[in-house]
C-alpha angles and dihedrals in degrees: 000000000000133000106233123188117195117207132183105201098313098333119105109229103174142346114204141170106235136179092216129037114228117246127232112273093022119138117229139168119233122175090349095304127110115240138178123218111240104178138356122207127187113209121165095338091309123110119218112199122193113205138184125210119235113241114243115237113211146084097320092127096041122130115276115259114273115241119241117232 
């Protein structure tokens, strides 16, 4: 069992006890969001994993709904 700490930039997202350490480039899902593992560091039997979120492609910048009269 390994202690794995997931970070996005400098923000701690999740610390979890895992049987397998994620590899670099692996796709995961944390808190319902898809992420990609950037780097993995082993310091004092703890694994620090830097991740990046995948950008959602969709209608985020669409026009606001027009009001009905």
